[in-house]
N, C-alpha and C positions, 0 to 999 in steps of 0.2 A: 431079813427080819431084824429088828432092833436086837442088840447084843446083851441087854439086861433087863430085868423085870420092870425097873423104874423107867427105862427108856421106852419099853413096850407100852407101859401105862400111858405115858405122855403121848406117844404116837396115836394110840387109840382114842384118847380124849381129843385130840386134834380133829380126828374124824368126827366125833360127836359134836365139837363146836361147829364144824362146817355143816353138819345137819341142822343145827339150831339156826344158822344164818338163813337157811332156806325158808323159814317161816316168817322172818322179819317183815312187818308191814301187814300181815294177815291175821294175827292171833290176838291183838289187843281187845280187851284189857288184860288178857292172859299173857304170860311171858312166852317167848318162842324157845323151846328146849330142844335139845338134841339127845338122842339115845342109840346105842348100838348094843348088840348081843354078840358076844365074842367066845369062841372056843379057844382058850389059852393054850391048850396042848399043841395046837396046829397053827394058831395065829389067824384062823379064818374068822372073818366078820360074817356071822350067820344072818343078821338082819339089821337094818337101819330104820330109825323112826324120827320123826320130828313133829312138833305141834302142828295140827291140821288147822286150815282156815276156820276162823271163828273161835279158835281156842280149844276145840274138841275134835277128835280124841287127842288126849295128851301124848307126848312123845313115847313115854314108857309103854303104854298100852299098844301104840302103833307098832313099836319094835317088837313086842311080845306077840302080837297078832301074826306079824310076818314070820317070826321065828317058829311059832308053833310048839310042838313037843320038843323040838331041839333046843329050847331054852333051858331045859332042866339040866341043872348041874353046871351051867355056864356062867359067865361073867357079864354084867351089864355095865357099860360106861355112860355116864349121865351127867349133863352140864348143870342141873339144878336139883336140889333136894326134891324127892317125890312128895306129892300131896298125900296127906293122911287124915284130913278132916272129913267127917262123915257128911254125906248128902244124899241125893237121889241114886247115885251110882257107887259101886265099890271104888275105893280109892286106888291111886297107882301103887301105893305101898302094898295094899291088899293083892292086887294083881301080880306084883313082883314076888310076893310070898307064895301064892298059889302056883306061880309058874315053876317054882323050885330052883330059883337062882342060887348059886353057891357063893357068889361075891358081887358086891356093887361098889364100883369106884365112881365117886361124885366129886365134881369140881368145887361147888360152893353151896352153902346152906341157903335156904329160902328166908329172906327177911320178913316175909308176911307173917305176923305173930300167930296166925291160926294154923300155920305149917311149921314154922321154925323149930327144928330139933325133933318134931314128932315123927316125921318120916324116917329119919335115921334110927330113932329109937324103936319103931315098930319093926324094921328090918333086923335090927340086932336081937331084939327080943325073939324073933323068929329063927335065930341061928344063922342068919346070913352075915358074912363078913363084910364090914363096911369100911371103906377108906375115903377120906375127904381131903380136898385141897390140890389134886392133880390138875395142873394147868389152870389154877384159879384165876389168874389175871386175864387169860384169854376168854374164859367163860364169863367172867364179870364184865367184860367189855360188851359182849354180845347180849348180855342180860341186864345192862345198866338202866334202860329204860324202866323195867320192872322194879329194880332196886330203889331208884330215885322216886318212883311213884309211891313206894311203900315208906321210904325213909325221909323224903324231902317233900312229898305231896306235889311233885311237879314231874314233868317228863324229861327225858334226856333231850338236850338241845344240841343240834348239829347245824352249824352255819355252812352255807355253800356259797363260795365266791368265784366269779370269773373275771379275772383282771388282765389288762394288757401288760406289755413290757415295762410300762411306767407305773404299774400298780394302781391303775385307774379303771374306771368302767366307763362304756360308752353312754353318752346321754341320748336315751331314746326319745322318740317324738310320735308316740302312739303305736309303734311297731318295734319288735326286737331287733337290736343291733348286736351281731355275734362278734365277739372278740376272741373266742377260743374255737378249737377245731371240732369237727363232727365227733371225733373220738371222745374228747372231753365232754361234749354235750350228752353223748350216749351214756357216760358214766354218771352225769347228773340225773338222767332219767332212772338209772338203777337206784341211785339214793332216793329218789322219789317213791320208787316201788318198795323200798325197805323201811319207809316212814309210815306212821299212822296218820300224820297230818303235815301239811306244808303251809308255811306262813309267809306272807309278803306285806308291806306297807301299801298304802293307797298310791303313794308316789310311783311304785313300780307298776301297778295297774295302769296308771295314766301314761307312763312312759312307754311300756312294752305291750300292754293288753294281753297278758299271758292266759292260756288256758289252765295252767297248772295241773296238768294230767301226766300220766306215765305213758309214754309213747314208744317204749322200747319193745321190739318184737318179741312175742311170747309173754310180756308182762303188762299188756294194755289193760288187763282186768285188775291191776293192782294199783290204781291211781289212789292217792291218799285223800283224806278230807282237806278241803281248801279253807284257809283262814285268812282274812284280810284285816289288818289293823287300819282303821279308818275313822279317826276321831271326829271329823267334821262331815262325814258322808260325801266324800269327793268321788267315789267310785261311780262311774256311770252305770245306770240300770241296764245298758246294752252291752256291758263288758263280756269278754269271752268266758270269764269264769262262770257266768250264768248260761250263756248259749252252749257251752260245752257240757253242761250238767246232764243233758239227755243222752249223751254218748256214753255215760258211765253205766257199768252193769248193775250196781247195787244202789238202792234208793238212798241208803244212808250216806253214801259218798257223794250224791248229787248235791247235798246241802253245802252252801257256802257259810261259813261261820263269819259273821261280820262284827267285829269288836269296835265299838263307837262310843263316843260320849253323849250322843244323842239320846234322849229319853223316849219313851214309847209314844208320846204325842207326836214328837218330831219324826219318828220313824213311820208312824201311820200316814203322815202327811207327805212323805218323801216318795220320789219315783220307785224306790226300793220296795214299796208296798206291793208293787205289781209282781215282784218276784217271791212272794211269800212261800211259794211251793219249793223254792230253792235256796232260801235264806234262813239261817238261824241268827236272830239278832242277839248280840251279847252286849247289853247296855252297861256303860261305866260312867254314869253321870256324876262323877265325883266333883266337878267343877275346877279340875286342875287342867293344865295345858296338855298333858300327856296321858295316855292310858297306862296304869301301873302293869308293868310286865309280870311281876310276881303274882299279882291277882290274877292275870289272865292265864298264867300257867297253871295255877291251882284249879281254876275252873276247867281248863282243858284235862287236867289230870282226873278231876271228878267225873268227866265225861269219856273216860277211857282212853285217852291219848297218852301213850308212854314214850313215843319217839317222835320228836318234832324237828322237822327240817325248815330252817329259816333261809329263804332264797334271796330276799332282798327287800329293799335296795340299801345303799350305803348308810342311809339314815337309820334304818332298822338294825343293820349290823352293828352300827356303833352304840345304839341303845342297849341291845342285848350284851355287848362286851362291856360297857360302862357298868351295868347292873350285876356283873360277875355271873351271868346265867348261861354261859356257853361252856359245854362240855367237850365239844370237838368242832374243829373248823377244817373244811376241805377247801383248799385255794387252788384253783387252776390258773396258771399264769402263761400267758401267750409269749412267744419269743419276739413279737412285733408289737409296735405301738399303734393304737387306733388311729385312723386318718381323720376322724371327725372330732366333734367336741367330746370332752371327757369330764368325768367327775373324780377328783383324786380320792383314793380309799386309804392307802398306806404310804409311808415315805419309802425311801430306797431300801431300808433294811426291813424286809418283811418279818423276820424272826424277832427283831426288837419290837416291832409294832405289836405282836401278840404276846411277847414276854411281859409287856406292861399289863397284860390282863391274865397273867399266870397261866398262859398256854405255851407249851413248848413243842417244837417240832420233832415228831417221832418217825416220820417216814417221808420219802419222796419217791415218786415214780412217774414214768412218762405216760401220756395219753396222746398219741400222735406226736405232734411237734411240741405239745404243751407239757409243763411240768406241774404235776399234782403234789401239793405240799399238804401234809396232815398234821395239824396242830391239836394237842390234847392237854386238857387240864392236868396240872402237875400231879395231883393226887390220884389221878385215874390212869 
């Protein structure tokens, strides 16, 4: 067991953060929260909870349900301030008070103005000892989609790149060309499962014809919404993003969000009109040569997207980086160069490339023979 109360609190909050990660990609527009009920006298974790699919039940109620009467007089570790605004159901703060908790340790407050401070106040008013700030950075990272949706009206944006040893991508010709290992590709599918939506440009659809689904065993039901940025409607109506729709378990995820500069008249006359059951048209007819990414992100946030995975291609990556809209980049680099035609993405110094966009390398790890580089915005 940890040797001090502060170390014990950090250890327990780390478990709560891991619980929060379990719900990523399934709870939007609600945040994915982790909660555990602990007997501090013995160090036993009595119950674990995380936000359930669809955003209900919340993590606190799930942990309390599992703990039952054993929650009385115990401590709860929680990654995000509990809800306290009234609605159709008792709030999480109500449930925590009724459960008889003695102490609540919470990582971060909720920036949502209808919650912020109220959950903590209700617990304190009921005589529960409340402590805030334990492992705040770790909890903030897993909650960043919710935080940015509330404070910046946009989702958390994560880039996923797969590069060869020369920091280039293979030039596809209507089918995917792999430059990284099966292990790195499996990790990419985990990122898909943890995202609310996945975005590519029309160039990637034409080059690789991806289905943009999660195909990791055990997580095939967690495919994100698919978004294509296609200003001039180049995406074929026969693309796999449409044909794969019927394999997805939930109707809302079968929709392809097509961001385009075409107006309704052009959309109605296009081949995409035959895919009306599987397409949400997002028209940006501003008359500019490019779709405004900030406008697109704001629209996605209003539609419940809090975590966006940008998979490609090079032109789309460059646009998000240039706009300063990237919060994290996961870059898988193969130890070998591609044997076919390639498209350069970064120069020889990968860290310098991302530093120009205020992204710093915070971690490296191996995925088979490939190296995964994690770049994160300096303030995050």
